[in-house]
C-alpha positions, -999 to 999 in steps of 0.1 A, spaced: 54 -721 785 64 -701 818 59 -667 814 96 -658 826 107 -679 793 128 -650 777 115 -643 742 131 -628 712 130 -596 694 124 -592 660 131 -559 643 104 -562 617 76 -567 642 96 -538 664 95 -514 637 61 -525 621 39 -498 633 66 -469 637 73 -451 669 45 -450 695 30 -413 692 19 -413 727 54 -426 744 54 -398 768 19 -402 781 24 -441 781 55 -436 806 32 -411 826 7 -438 830 33 -461 841 46 -441 869 8 -432 880 -4 -467 881 32 -481 893 28 -508 869 26 -515 831 -10 -524 827 -11 -545 793 8 -574 789 32 -580 763 24 -604 735 46 -628 725 38 -653 695 40 -687 710 55 -709 686 81 -687 675 88 -672 708 90 -635 693 76 -605 712 48 -592 687 34 -562 708 49 -542 735 83 -528 724 73 -497 737 58 -509 770 91 -530 776 116 -500 769 97 -475 789 97 -505 817 134 -508 816 139 -470 814 118 -463 846 138 -488 863 171 -475 851 160 -441 866 153 -457 901 116 -465 902 108 -499 912 80 -519 889 67 -551 892 79 -576 865 61 -574 831 31 -596 825 36 -617 790 9 -632 772 19 -661 748 -9 -664 717 -7 -691 691 -4 -683 654 -2 -707 624 23 -687 606 40 -651 603 12 -641 582 -15 -647 611 8 -630 637 11 -599 611 -27 -596 611 -29 -597 647 -2 -569 653 -19 -551 624 -55 -552 638 -42 -546 674 -22 -516 665 -51 -500 644 -76 -506 675 -49 -486 694 -48 -460 670 -11 -462 664 -12 -469 622 -14 -443 595 -37 -451 565 -12 -469 544 -9 -495 571 -45 -495 576 -47 -504 540 -23 -534 543 -45 -547 571 -77 -546 546 -51 -567 520 -41 -593 546 -73 -598 559 -92 -600 524 -70 -622 504 -97 -649 494 -119 -620 480 -89 -605 464 -84 -638 445 -120 -640 434 -116 -601 423 -82 -612 403 -100 -643 388 -129 -622 373 -105 -595 364 -84 -622 340 -117 -635 329 -132 -602 318 -99 -594 300 -98 -626 282 -133 -619 269 -124 -586 259 -95 -598 238 -66 -598 263 -51 -571 290 -42 -536 280 -8 -533 267 1 -502 284 -5 -517 320 25 -525 341 30 -560 350 16 -567 386 37 -587 413 44 -622 403 42 -612 364 69 -606 341 
């Protein structure tokens, strides 16, 4: 797929990690370097921008202010499904230090689904052997 092919914005991914706390520094770096150094990341199969919403907006803002910049580089990565795309965004944004502790916790949950299933199964077995679940406990997601 050609890098010039337009991609779609997805509000879910755009707002996934919140406002970039380093937006001012990033704009200054773009102005000093005369270009955006890091490529935007697009989900190949869905043609959705995953990473680079702030860089894209700053690029347009700087051009709108009259400064010439080269076109943005776009990298297209393949993901099997939305959950895999989310994992990528979470891991990448955490590495960029743009996530709070709640989003880091969610990243852990997404990346450890198999272990969580084993722990849940063992917990159910333990509850069954002990005579059942505690009645005061609220139902978990998926239970009624």
